[in-house]
N, C-alpha and C positions, 0 to 999 in steps of 0.2 A: 896598781892601774891609775892610787887616787891621785898619782904626782902628776900623768896621763892626763886625768880627765880636766883636771887642772887647769891646764892649760885652754880648756873649751869657753871657762869662767872667766876668766884673765883677758887672755887674745882676740875672745874670737865674740863681741857683746852687742857687737854688729848684725853678725849672722843671726845670733839668736836670735834680735832682736825680731830681723826679716824674717825669716822665717817662722816666729813663732804670732805675729800679723797673719803668716799667710794662709795660718791654720786656719782662720777665718775664713776663711776666700776658698782653697784651696784644697779638694780634700787633704790629711794628711802635707802637707801642708808644699809638698810640692808634686811635678807632675809628670816626673820619670823617676822610674826606680832606682834607677844608681845614682841617684844622688839623697835619695833617703837612708842615711849615714849615724850611727849612733855618738855620741848623746844627741846627736840634733845635726840636719843638714847644715855645712857650709854655703855659702854665697857667694861665690866666684865673677869679676868684675873684670880681670883680664885671662888673656891665654895665649902662648909665644913662646912654639917650641916646645923645648922639653918643661916648662913652666908652667904656670898657676897664678892666681892673684886674687883673695879671696876680699871683702867690701872691708878687713879692720887694716885688709898692708898687708895680710903675712903671706909667704909664697912659700911656693911646694914643687916638686919634683914631681913631676904630670906625668904618672906611670899608667891612669885610666884609656888617656887621646879618647874622649868622648867614647869608647864599649871595642876601644881597635878601630876604627876607619884613620887617622889622622897618623898612617905612615910617616907620611913628610914628617910630620911635628903640627901639634896645633895653627891654626892659622897662619896658614905659609904663604908668604907674601908672593908670590908666580902668582899664585893660582890663585889669591885672594884682585888682585892686578887685572888679570886676564877676567875674573870673572864679575867685578865693577864694569869692566867699558860691556862687556855683553847684558848689560843693567839696564846701562844709559841710553846704551839702542834701544832696543825691548823690550825695559822691567821684568821681569822675575821673570811674566808667565804673558802669553798672549788667547789662550785659546786654541792654537793650530798648531801646522809644519814648522818647525824649526831646525835649522840642516847643524844642529847641536847634535837633533838625536840620530842622525846619518851617521856623523861622526864617531859618536861611544859607542855608536852599536857596530859598524867596520875593524873599529877599535880592539872593542872583546871581543872579535871574534877573528881577528890576528891572533890577541895574546893569550887568547883560549877556545881551539879547536872544534872539540863540542859543540858549541856552541853557537847553532850555525846563521838562528835568527834570535833573536832578541827584542825582547815587552818591554819597558820599563812600567814602576807602580810609584805610588808612595812609601812603603817600608817593605820593610822584610816580612810585617805580615802580611801583606793585603801578594805580595811575590807566593809567598808558601800560598794562602787561599788559591792564588793559580793554577798552580801545581799542580794542585790537587783536582780543581776543575776539571785541567787538562789531559790530569792521568788516568781518569775514572772518562773521558768524553771520547776518548783515542783509545782504549783496549776494552768500557767496554763493562769493566769491571769497578764494583765496591770500596774492597775491602782496601783501608791503608796501614800499612801497617809502619811506624815509629820503634828507634831506641829507647827500652824506660830514661827518662834524667835529663834530654833530652830536649832543651831548650826550639821551639820552630814557633814562635810568635802566639798566638793571645785566641787565635782565631778558636772557634768555639767546639771544631773539632781536635783544635791540636792540643787544646787544654788537658788535658790525655796523659797521664803517666807523669807531669812533669816534675823538672828536678829532683824526685825520690824513687829510683825503677819500681817497679810493682806495686804505684801507690792507684791507679788508675785513674779514679775520675774525683777522686778525695779533692786538686785541688779549685774540682768544677760545677761551685755553686753555679746558678744563676743562669747556669746551662741544662737544655733539656737533655736526655737520654738519648733522645736522637738523636740529636746533632755526634753524638760521638759514639754514635751506634758498631759504624762501621770501619772504627779505630783503635789498633791492635799496642800491643809493647811488645816487646821480646829486651831480655836484660844482656847488654851489655856484655858483646865479645861472647856473644850468645849464638852460632854458629846452628848448634842442633835446634834449641829453638825456634831462631828462625827456621827451619828448613820444616817442621814440624810447620806451623804455625800456616807455609806456603798447604803443605801438601791439606790438612785442612778444610782450609780457605777454598781451594775447589771446586767442594760439595759443597759451597757458601756467597757461591756472589764469585770467588776468584779475588785476585790480590792484584790491583789496581796498579802500586807503587808501595813500594823500601822506599822509607827517606831515612838518612842520615847526620848527620854532622860527621866529615872524613878522618877530622882527629877523634872524637868520642865525645860525647854528649857534655855540653854546658861547655863552645869550646874545648877542649879538651880534661877536662876537671875528672873525667872517668875513662881516660887514653885505654884505645883499643890496638890491639899488634897488630902490626906493620899488616898483616898479609890481609889484616879483617874486612877489608875490599873491597882483595879482590874474589876474599870468594863470597861475600855480598851479592860482585857483579854475579859468577854464575849463578849463582842459584837463581839472581832476578832473570837471565838470561835460562837461565831446564825452563822456569813457571812460569814463560811470556808477560814479568812485570819489568814497570818500567823502575829506571834506580835512578832517586831526586840526591844528587847531594847538596845540602846546606849551608854553600858557602858568605853567608852575613859577615863571617867572622873573618875565617882564613878568606875570601877572599883578596888576591891583593897584597894578601898578606903576606903567605908563606914562599909567596914567590907571582912573577906575573903570571905564569901560567895556572895561579889557584894551588890548591893541595891535591887537588885531580893532576896537577901536571907531577904535585913534586910524587905523590903517588902510583905512574898513570895510568890513572884510571878514567874511559870514558862513556859516567854518566849519561840519561837520556834527557835530562832536564837538570838543572844549577839553579837556584835560588844566589842574591845578590841584596843585601844588603845595602846598610848605610857604606861595607866602602866602593860601592858603586858612583859613591858625587866625592865622596873624599872626604864626606862627613858632612856636605851642606846640604841642609832638609831635600824630602821627596827624598827620600833613599831606596829605590829598591827596584830589585831587577827579574826576569823570567829567560834563561836564553838557554837553547838546546837544538832536538834534531827539528830537523825541516819540519817535518812530516805532522811532529808534536804539535810545538808551536803554530801553523796553520789555522787550529780551529784556534788560536788566541785571536785572529786576524778584526783588527777596526769595522763596524762598521759590520759591515754584510758583506759576503762573497770565501770566508774563508772552507779546506776542503772537507768533506765527510760531513757532519757535523757540527756546529756549534759553538762555543761553552763565553758565556757571553761575560766578560771583567771591563770595567771603566774606570775613574779618573777624570776630573778636570784636571789638575793639576801637576797629576803623571805628565814624564815628559821634559817638562815647563823652558825654557830654553835657560836657568838659574843652576836645574841642577844635570843637566845633558851636557855645560859647555862645562862645573866645577868635574863631572867625573873626567870628561874629555881631559881636558889640564890638568888633574890629580893623576891621572892614567897615564896619561905624557909624561911627566916629568919626574913618577917614578920610577918609567925604566929609562929616560935620562939618566937616571940616579945612581936604579941600581938601587934604589932606596931598601925593597925590603931583602935582599942581604945584608945591608948596611947592619936596619934594625933587627936581623935572623941574631949579629953579630953582637950586639947590644944584650943579644937574651939568652946567649953562652955565654958571656962574662959576667952579667947581675946570674945565674943561675948559679956556674962554680966558684962563684964567691959565696950568694947562697948559704951550700953548699958547704961551703969552708966552716965560715961559722956555726954551722949544725954542727956542722965531726969537732966543732975544737973546743965545742960547750959543749957535746954530747946529751943533745937534746934530741926528738921521738916528733921529728919532724923528716919534713921531703921536702929539695926544691926541683923538679924538673921543669924542663921549658922544648916547645914542640914551635922552636925558631922566634921568633919576634914575643912569643906566645907563652908567661913563664908563672911554671905555678909555684906557689909558698903554702904547703899545707900543714895549718900547726895547729888543727880542729881534727882530723879524722874524717870530718861531715861526708869525704866519697865515698869512706868502705860504709855509710847504710845506705841499707836496700830492705823489702819487704816482703824479702827471704828468711827476715828475723826479728816481725814485728817488734818483737817482745822488747830490742832494745833497741829500733829504733823510737818508740813511744817514750825510751826511759831514756836516753841520748840525745832527741834529732834539737831537741830544747836549750839544751846547757852547751851541746857542741857549737852550736849558732850564735852562740849568744859570746860565746869562747874566741869565734869567729869575727864577731862583732867588733869586740873589743882590740883585739890585732888590728884593726884597721883606725877604732880610734887611737889607740897607739903609733902608728904608722905615723895617722898629722898630725898629733900633736909633733913627730917629731920632723915635719915639713912632708911629706910624703904620703902623693892619694894613690891610692890604688883598688882596685874593685872585689867590691864585701873582707877584705882585709887577707885572700888569696891570690887572686889572680893581675896581673900588671903589661900591658900594654907596648913596648920595648918601641920606640919611632927614632927613622935619621938621624932624629937633635938629641939622641941620649947617644951623645961622647962619652970617651973611655974615663975622660974625670968628671964625669953629672955619674954614670953609673960607680965610680971610686967614693962619692963622698955618699950614696944611697947607701950602700954601703958597710962604710960607715955609722950610718944613721939607724942601719938595721938593727947593726951587731947594738950601739948600746941598750935596743929593747929588748931583742933577746939576752943580750944581757942579764937583762933585769928578770927575766922568767921562771917562778923556782918550782923549783919538785915539788909535788905528790905523792 
């Protein structure tokens, strides 16, 4: 690690100075969790296609892609130019209706048939909040069941069973007990456990909704069986419970029909995040059944009981135009399929390196979402509390060190274990990345 960490001391001096100063004005020095890298955050100045450049002039292969939304590649010029035209005409926000709200809603409705109606929000977190509120209003029930380890934003009721299955309120500092009192978790792939919860909840106010990431918690870091979503759908139907798909990451990335198109499942509600605007800001949306969505009617006049939601900047011209033009370009170019092929190529190459070097690591992908597990954090859960207490911190540090090593060799990943491919990732770029990975993985010592 010393050689890799020397890179930061010698090649990233401006980044270090900037982020050290930022700590005096920003808690932790950065505004977003993705930017909190070991040994210190890197200040990015440029992004284009498959590459990013930092404040010191270093260039990186960008396998972060803003956390997943830029399937076309970063700063995609045709979308940027169209968005600039809209801003020149109306500015980024007016507070009133824009035609692009309608254009985007109609496009999403065509691409994702379960989305009979769409309402925009400022983030995936807000969209999850609205989904839960709509589900409770529609069903008259209280309980929300999530899969342990999944991330559904940071609203009070969803910071429960976060990252590590079975941990309940472990991360819920500053959140009153009552805020999570109707949130429950079930272990990944545990259909029997889900059935038991649904049965128990019949006597405790009922289950308003089950919310899942369709490829598994944390963007498939804990993968689910291929028929898992179908079985959850059947259980929800049996118990009169709504099924919510959180497609903040998988939306329009696994295909223009999203993960639900791949699995052939029709959820009642679908949460969109950064994908709904192609990576542009104010990125969140909720779509689904007309009768459920009408509870979120703007102003007054929803069908049945009205669930209040809001947001002055939601559905602004900038966000809606960006989403409309990005999704149009993704459909025209077949970007999700091209990015998925890049994911296949990278995964195959990583597995070849792992096998050749006889390393105890795992590489796998769900289309353009690629996982490289080198620390085994995905194996930890609260069913083995002693192992969890002993190994969570050192395994997390191992993952941080791997991420630092990758970046020192010019590859940006998410937390050293996840990569998002884009249409900009050509075979040449993937092969170049594999050579760099081979150098890093070749320096791993057995203990």
